[in-house]
N, C-alpha and C positions, 0 to 999 in steps of 0.2 A: 579362734581365728588363726590363720596361717599367714602366709605372705601373699601379696598380690601376684607375685610371679608363679606361685603355685606349683612349681616344678613340672609344668607341662612343656613337653618338647614338641616342636613343630613336626607335624606329619606322623607322630607316633602315638600309639594308644597309651592312655594313662593306666595306672595300676588297675588290675582287674580286667582290662581289655574291653569290656562291654559297657555301653552307655546305660546307666540307670535310667529308668522311666521310659522304656520303649512303649509305643502305642500301635494300634492297628492289629497286626497279627504276629504271632511268634513264628519261628522257623518251622514249627510243627503245623502251622495254620490255624492255631487256637486264637480266638479273640482275646484281647487284653482290655480289661475294664478301664475306661478313661479316668485318670486321676487329675485333680485341678492344679493349675498354677495358682499359687497363693502369694500375694503381695500385701504388704502392710503399709498403710498411708496414714499420716497424721493430719487430721482435718480440723478447721475452725467452724464455728457456728455459721450455718447457711452457706458453706463453701461448696462449690461444684467440683467434682473429680471427673476428668477426662481420661479415658483409657488411651494408652499410648500406641495405638495400631498404626502401622505403616499405611498411609492413606490409600494407596492404590490397591491394597489387598482386601479391603472390606467386602468388595462385591464378588470376589472369586468364588467359583462354585464349590470348592472344597472347604470353605469357611462356614462353620456352624458351631455355636458355643452358647453357653448360658452363664450368667454372672450372678453370684450371691455377693451383694454389696457389703455384707457384714454388720448391718445395723437393724436386722429384723424385717427389713422390707422384702417384698416378694422377689423371688428369683426372676431375672429378666433374660429373655431370649435375645441374643446379639446386642446386649446393652453397650452403649457408647459413653454415656455420662450419667452422673447421679449426684444429687444435692443432699448433703448431710444436715440434718436439723441441729444436731448437737456437736460440739467439739469433742474430739477423741481420737484414739488410734483404732483403725478398722482393718481387719483382715478381709481382703477382697479375693474371692475364689472364682476363677474362671475355668470352666470345664468344657473341653471340646466334646462334641458328640462322637459316637462310634464311627470310625472311618472318615472322620472330618478333622479340621484342625483350627486352632486359634490364629488370628492374624499375627505376623511377626511384630515383636515389640520394637518400637522406635520413638523414644521420647524426644528425639531431636527434630522429628517432623510433626509433633504434637502442636497444634495451633495455640494451646494454652500453656504458657511457660510455667505457670504456677504448679500444675500437677506434678511435674518432675521434681519440684522441691518438696512435695508431700511424701514422696516415696522414701521410707526409712529401712525397709527389709524386704528381701525376696526370700519367703519362708520355705517354698517348695516349687520346684520346676514342673512337677506333674509328668504327664505322659504325652504331651504335645510333641509332634515331630517338626522342629523348626526348619525353615528353609533358609533363613538368614537371621543373624543377631547383629548385623551391622548397625552401629550407632544406637543400639538398644537402650543403654542406660546413660548415654552421654549427658553430661551436665546435671545428673541426679546427685547434686552435692551432699544431700543428707542420707544417701543410701550407704549404710555402714556394714551390712551383713547380707550374705546370700547363703542359701542352704549348703551345708556341707555333708548332708545325709543323702541327697540324690543329685542328679546332674542333668543338664539339658540333653535332650535326644538330638544329636547332631548327625544322625544317619541319613537324613533327607536334604542335606544342604545343597542349594542350587546356585549359590553366589560364589564368585571367584575369590572374594575376599570377605567371607561371612562373619568374621568377628572384629572387623575394623572398628576401632575406637569403641568397643563394647562397654568398657567401664571407664571411659575418659572422664576425668574431672569429678570422680565420686570418691567417697571416703571408704569404699569397700576394701576390707582387708581380710577376706575369707579364703580358705584353702580350696583350690580348684584342681588339685593334682589327681583326683579321681575321675575327671572328665575324660571321655573317649574322644580324642581330637584326631583320630586317624584319618577322617575325611577333610580335615582343614589344611590348606596349603600355605596360608599366610596368617600371620599374627600381627599385622600392621597396627601399631598403636593401641592394642587391646587395653593396656593399663596406663595410657598417656595421662600425665597430670598437667595442671596449669603451667 
């Protein structure tokens, strides 16, 4: 772990300059193989997990993904929720289809407040091109770790305050100094605590 401030300066590129985990095509026009977003959830017997998508984005034409719920069940196209038969820690892998994307993460708009408490780790950001991460992990109080080996692809941001309260009220203390934040103009409340 590092510090939550992560050494990221507003408006500047982090060390290395380029975002890890780019998707779509490279500057040479070659396709990049989609890599999954991997989140770890701690579940109880019979508990239902609701994915934290920003509600208004589910029906957008560029949204297409599949979910591996991590319990041996079939991979599901555009899955939204899943019930776990047994208690345990599950790695949920969400992979966008080629030239498509995963909806933006927004636990703050998730109708089921319990799911945000089940999230313990963001293991991999994958290759999704996020348009916003505003309120993404807000109030995920059991989130302690995010990937320090890859970074979210922030090259497609369309929000004027895309990281607002991103990690508010989490226990996350991972290093983010390798993120390319050159497209970010505001860091309003990114690490705000209670």
